[in-house]
C-alpha positions as CSV (number, residue, x, y, z in Angstrom):
1,M,15.3,-21.8,-2.1
2,T,14.9,-19.5,-5.1
3,N,18.2,-17.8,-6.2
4,P,18.2,-14.1,-5.6
5,A,17.1,-12.0,-8.5
6,S,19.9,-10.2,-10.3
7,V,19.7,-6.5,-9.7
8,T,20.7,-5.9,-13.4
9,Q,17.7,-7.9,-14.5
10,L,15.2,-5.9,-12.4
11,T,13.1,-3.1,-13.7
12,I,10.7,-0.7,-12.0
13,K,7.7,0.5,-14.0
14,H,4.1,1.2,-13.7
15,L,2.0,-1.9,-13.4
16,H,1.0,-3.4,-16.8
17,P,-2.9,-3.5,-17.0
18,E,-2.7,-7.2,-17.9
19,D,-0.8,-7.9,-14.7
20,S,-3.6,-6.7,-12.4
21,T,-4.8,-10.2,-11.7
22,V,-1.2,-11.3,-10.8
23,A,-0.9,-8.2,-8.6
24,A,-4.2,-9.0,-6.8
25,S,-3.1,-12.5,-6.1
26,L,0.3,-11.3,-4.8
27,L,-1.4,-8.7,-2.5
28,Y,-3.9,-11.3,-1.3
29,R,-1.2,-13.7,-0.2
30,A,0.8,-10.8,1.4
31,Y,-2.1,-9.5,3.5
32,H,-4.0,-12.7,4.2
33,D,-2.7,-12.8,7.8
34,D,-2.6,-9.0,8.4
35,K,-4.2,-8.5,11.8
36,L,-5.8,-5.2,10.9
37,F,-7.6,-6.6,7.9
38,K,-8.6,-9.7,9.9
39,D,-10.0,-7.4,12.6
40,V,-11.9,-5.2,10.2
41,L,-13.0,-7.8,7.6
42,G,-13.3,-10.8,9.8
43,G,-16.5,-12.7,9.2
44,S,-18.2,-15.7,10.8
45,D,-15.6,-18.0,9.2
46,E,-12.3,-18.0,7.3
47,Q,-14.1,-18.3,3.9
48,S,-16.0,-15.1,4.6
49,Y,-12.8,-13.2,5.5
50,E,-11.0,-14.5,2.4
51,S,-13.9,-13.4,0.2
52,R,-14.0,-10.0,1.7
53,L,-10.2,-9.5,1.5
54,R,-10.3,-10.5,-2.2
55,A,-13.1,-8.1,-2.8
56,L,-11.3,-5.2,-1.1
57,I,-8.1,-5.8,-3.1
58,R,-10.0,-6.0,-6.3
59,E,-11.9,-2.8,-5.7
60,E,-8.8,-0.9,-4.5
61,L,-6.8,-1.9,-7.6
62,S,-9.7,-0.8,-9.8
63,C,-10.1,2.5,-8.0
64,F,-6.4,3.3,-8.1
65,G,-6.3,2.5,-11.8
66,Q,-9.3,4.6,-12.6
67,S,-8.0,7.6,-10.7
68,A,-4.5,7.2,-12.2
69,Q,-2.8,6.6,-8.8
70,P,0.7,5.1,-8.8
71,L,0.7,1.3,-9.1
72,I,4.4,0.4,-9.2
73,G,5.7,-3.0,-10.2
74,L,9.1,-4.6,-9.9
75,Y,9.7,-6.9,-12.8
76,Q,12.3,-9.5,-13.7
77,G,11.8,-9.8,-17.4
78,Q,8.0,-10.0,-17.8
79,S,7.5,-11.6,-14.4
80,L,6.0,-9.4,-11.7
81,L,8.0,-10.0,-8.4
82,A,6.7,-7.1,-6.2
83,V,4.1,-4.4,-6.2
84,A,3.4,-1.1,-4.4
85,C,0.1,0.8,-4.4
86,V,0.3,4.5,-3.6
87,F,-2.1,7.3,-3.6
88,E,-1.4,11.0,-3.9
89,A,-3.2,13.2,-1.4
90,Q,-5.4,16.0,-2.7
91,T,-6.1,14.2,-6.0
92,E,-9.0,12.5,-7.7
93,L,-8.8,9.4,-5.5
94,Q,-11.1,10.8,-2.9
95,A,-13.7,11.7,-5.5
96,S,-13.4,8.1,-6.8
97,R,-14.6,6.9,-3.4
98,R,-18.1,7.7,-4.6
99,W,-21.2,5.7,-4.0
100,D,-20.7,3.2,-6.8
101,W,-17.3,2.2,-5.3
102,R,-18.9,2.1,-1.8
103,L,-21.8,0.1,-3.0
104,R,-19.7,-2.5,-4.8
105,L,-17.5,-2.9,-1.7
106,M,-20.5,-3.0,0.6
107,M,-22.1,-5.8,-1.5
108,S,-19.0,-7.9,-1.4
109,A,-17.3,-7.0,1.9
110,G,-20.3,-5.8,4.0
111,Y,-21.6,-2.4,5.1
112,L,-19.9,-2.2,8.5
113,Q,-16.6,-3.4,7.1
114,T,-16.7,-0.8,4.3
115,Q,-17.5,2.0,6.7
116,Q,-14.6,1.0,9.0
117,L,-12.2,1.0,6.0
118,I,-13.4,4.5,5.0
119,D,-13.1,5.7,8.6
120,K,-9.5,4.3,8.7
121,E,-8.6,6.2,5.6
122,K,-10.2,9.4,7.0
123,T,-8.3,9.1,10.3
124,I,-5.0,8.7,8.4
125,R,-5.7,11.7,6.2
126,E,-6.5,13.8,9.2
127,A,-3.4,12.7,11.0
128,L,-1.3,13.7,8.0
129,S,-3.2,16.8,7.1
130,E,-0.3,19.0,8.2
131,Q,1.9,17.4,5.6
132,G,-0.1,18.9,2.8
133,H,0.5,17.2,-0.5
134,Y,2.0,13.8,0.3
135,Y,2.0,10.3,-1.0
136,F,0.7,7.4,1.0
137,L,1.7,3.7,0.6
138,S,-1.5,1.6,0.9
139,F,-0.1,-1.8,-0.1
140,I,3.3,-3.3,-0.7
141,A,4.0,-7.0,-1.4
142,V,6.9,-9.2,-2.6
143,E,6.5,-12.7,-4.0
144,P,7.1,-15.1,-1.1
145,Q,10.0,-16.9,-2.8
146,Y,11.8,-13.6,-3.3
147,Q,11.3,-12.2,0.2
148,G,14.4,-11.3,2.2
149,Q,16.4,-10.5,-0.9
150,G,16.1,-6.7,-0.8
151,L,13.3,-6.3,-3.4
152,G,11.2,-4.3,-0.9
153,H,14.0,-1.8,-0.6
154,H,14.1,-1.5,-4.4
155,L,10.4,-0.6,-4.4
156,L,10.9,2.0,-1.6
157,S,13.8,3.6,-3.5
158,A,11.5,3.8,-6.5
159,L,8.9,5.6,-4.3
160,D,11.5,8.0,-3.2
161,E,12.0,8.9,-6.9
162,L,8.3,9.4,-7.2
163,V,8.4,12.0,-4.5
164,K,11.5,13.7,-5.9
165,E,9.9,14.0,-9.4
166,N,6.8,15.7,-8.0
167,P,7.7,19.2,-6.8
168,L,4.5,19.4,-4.8
169,A,5.1,16.2,-2.8
170,T,6.1,16.7,0.8
171,G,7.0,13.1,1.5
172,L,5.5,9.6,1.9
173,G,3.5,8.0,4.7
174,V,2.6,4.4,5.6
175,F,0.7,2.8,8.5
176,V,2.2,-0.4,10.0
177,S,0.9,-2.7,12.7
178,E,3.8,-5.2,13.1
179,P,7.2,-4.5,14.7
180,N,9.1,-6.0,11.8
181,Q,7.3,-3.8,9.3
182,Q,8.1,-0.8,11.4
183,A,11.8,-1.7,11.5
184,F,11.8,-2.2,7.7
185,F,10.5,1.2,7.0
186,Q,12.6,3.0,9.7
187,E,15.7,1.4,8.1
188,H,14.7,3.2,4.9
189,G,14.4,6.6,6.7
190,Y,10.8,6.7,7.8
191,E,10.1,8.2,11.2
192,K,7.3,7.8,13.7
193,H,4.6,10.3,13.2
194,Q,1.6,9.1,15.4
195,V,0.2,6.0,17.1
196,L,-3.2,5.1,15.7
197,T,-5.7,2.4,16.9
198,F,-8.3,0.9,14.7
199,K,-10.7,-1.4,16.5
200,S,-8.3,-3.6,18.6
201,V,-5.3,-3.1,16.4
202,Q,-2.7,-0.5,17.3
203,G,0.0,0.6,14.9
204,E,2.4,3.4,13.9
205,L,1.8,6.0,11.3
206,L,5.3,6.6,9.8
207,F,6.4,9.4,7.5
208,K,9.5,10.1,5.4
209,T,9.9,13.8,4.5
210,R,10.9,15.2,1.2
211,A,13.9,16.7,2.9
212,A,15.1,13.2,4.1
213,I,14.6,11.8,0.6
214,M,16.6,14.6,-1.0
215,E,19.3,14.5,1.7
216,K,19.8,10.8,0.9
217,T,20.7,11.6,-2.7
218,L,23.3,14.3,-1.9
């Protein structure tokens, strides 16, 4: 078993552009068995699913980067150990979901799959519309050999700081479909907001308010 990373050696910073390939690989491994992605992206065989998942992660990282959305990395020295991908509501990300992005994803992941992903994002936006200007956590992943050592909590603490530094931000949302994921985020102060179902997968939309984040620092 890998020894726990020393907290004093860990740094949180925006993802280095040269680490995008490492981040994509990390996210792919983390979400390979995600039941929502399997349901939406599932093809006729495992190879089709894996190809579509890789395409989705590649296009999402590219879109987030082009629209200057937060891509947060947790590093030990120069090694990327964990990553979180966040978008800020009411920003340029929605405009980035233009036809060239859709076309690229359709060609690699399929038309129906792309439309279902867009519908999922739209449903979440509508469910959180009352929150105004919030952040939403799209992806979070920790290198497998470092899981269970608290690195995910370091990332979530960094996202709290992201909210605190933006006076417009009302909080941070996330959608989870596994009980252990729900417990992880609730342990960090997220509360149930709404139950959502996409195809055959039901999950919880969770939200952590700015007030809860600020209260934690007092």
